[in-house]
N, C-alpha and C positions, 0 to 999 in steps of 0.2 A: 521559590517558584518551581512547580512541578514540570519536569521535562516531558514534552508531549510525545516523545517516542518517534522512532524512525518510521514505523508503520502508520502513524497517524496521518501522514501526508497521503498515503495510498487510500486510506479510508475516506479522507475528504474528497479526493479525486473520484473514487468510486461512487461516493454519495452524490457528487455533482451529476454524474451520469444517471444515477438512479433518480435524482431529483427531477430531471427533465422528463423521464418516463413516468414517474409517479405523479407529476403535475398534470400531465395529460389524463392519466387514469383517475386522479382525484377529481379533476374537473368533470369528467364524464360521470363518475359515481355521484358526485354532488348534484349534477344536473339531473340525473335519473331520480335521485331521492327527492329533489325539489319538484320535479314534474309529477311525482306520484305514480311512476310507471312500474313500481314493484308489483310482482304478480301475487305475492302473499300479503295478507293483512297485518302480518307481524312487523313491528318496528325494527328497522335495521339498527344494529348496534355497531358503532364506529369507534375505533381506537387508533392511537398513533404511537410511534416509538422512534427513538433516535438511535440508529446503529452507531453513530459517532460517540454517543454517550455509553452505550452498552458494551461494545467490543473492548474499549480500553479497561473496563472494569473486570473483564474476564481474566482468570489466572493464565490461560493459554496465551493471551495477548502479551503478558509480561514476559513469558518464556520466549515467545517469538521475537519480541523486541530485543531481548538480550542476545538471542541467536543471530539476529540480523546485525546488531552492533558488532558482534564478534566477527561475522563474515565481512562486514565493511572494514574492520580493522585489518583483517588478513589481506584484503584486496589493496588497502592503502600501503601496507608493509611491502607487498610485492611490487607496487608501483615505485615506492621509495628505493627499493633495492635496484630496480631497473634504472632509475634515474642516476643513482650513485655509480652504477657500472658504466653508464654512458658518460658521466662527468669524468670518471677516472680514465677511460679510453680517450676522451677528447683532450684531457690534460696531457696525456702521454704523447698524443700526436701534435700537440701545440708546443711541446717542450723541445729543448735542444738534444734530448736523448734520441731523437729520431735519426741522428747521424750514424748510429750503430746499425741501423736497418738498411737493407737494400731498397732500391726503388720499388721492386716487386712486392716486398714485405710491407712497405708503407702503403702501396696501392691496395693491398688486401686488407690492411688495418682500416683504411679509410672506407672501403666498401663495407666492412663489418660494422663500422661506426654508423654509416648511413642506414644499414639494415636495422641496427639497434635503435636508432632514432625513430624509424618508422614503426618498429614494434612498440616503443614507449608510447608514441602517439595513438596507435590503434588500441593499446591496452587500456588507455583511459576510457575510450568509447565502449570497449568490450566489458570493462569492469562495471560501468554504469548499467549496461544491459543485464549483466549477471546479477547485480544488486537488485534491479527491478524484478527480475524473474524470481529470485530468492524471496523477495518481499511478497510477491503474488503467491508463491508456493506455501509460504508460512501463513499468510492471511486467509487463503481459501478455506481450509477446514474450520477455522474460527468463525468465519462469516456463515458457513453452512450450518454450524452448530447453533449460532445465534438465530438464524432464520428458522431452522426447524423448531427451536424452542419457542420462538414467537408464534409460529403456526400452532404448536401444541397448546400454548396459553390461550390463544384466540379461540380455538375449538373448545377447550375446557370451560371457558367463560362466556361462550355464546357470541363472540364478536363476528359480525358479518364481514366487516372490512377493517383492515389494519393498514394505515397509511404511514409513509415515511414523514417524520416530523419536519425534516429539512425541506420537503417538497411542498409544504403548506404555507401559504401566506394568509389565507382566510379559510376557515373551515367551520362547519356546524359543530355543535357541542360534541366532544369526543373525549375518551378516556386515555390517559397516558398509561401505556402498558409496561413501561420501564420497571416500575416497582414489582409488578407481578412476574415479569420475566427474570428479573434479578433473583427473586425469591425461588423460582423454579430451578434456577441455575445454582442456588445456594450461595449467592453473593450478598454482601451487605450494602 
């Protein structure tokens, strides 16, 4: 079974947001086409495409997915190191070895342990935010390239409208632009 990739979740989330916008746009476009309010007598050419199918096929996506996995592994390793340090200090303060320390030293060690505990907890949240930001940073240029290629293919082939496949429940006859865009990108 093929691993969907770490970035795939971001694509789905982004596509859900786009789906809401595109549904409204698609309904308006279809309504205008049905009502015959187009100003020219030429037939509107409609196409659709799925970014969720296109982006994972791009070589840039594979590189970004690998980079994100490496970044996530580094964050996880840092977290594990922090947890190990906390557990070591906690074990030290829980053992009988504390008899060799003065009350002031034990108090300082407990305060340091509390501070480390707070850092470990906040690191989890910060690492999630860092991972999401990294994901967005890696995905943005890929999405921009995909969209600009879609726009170029639409222009070259005379498409008046290109809709997001994920936003359509019902639509008039339209062409799937995925093969044309993949060809333009040099993908198989």
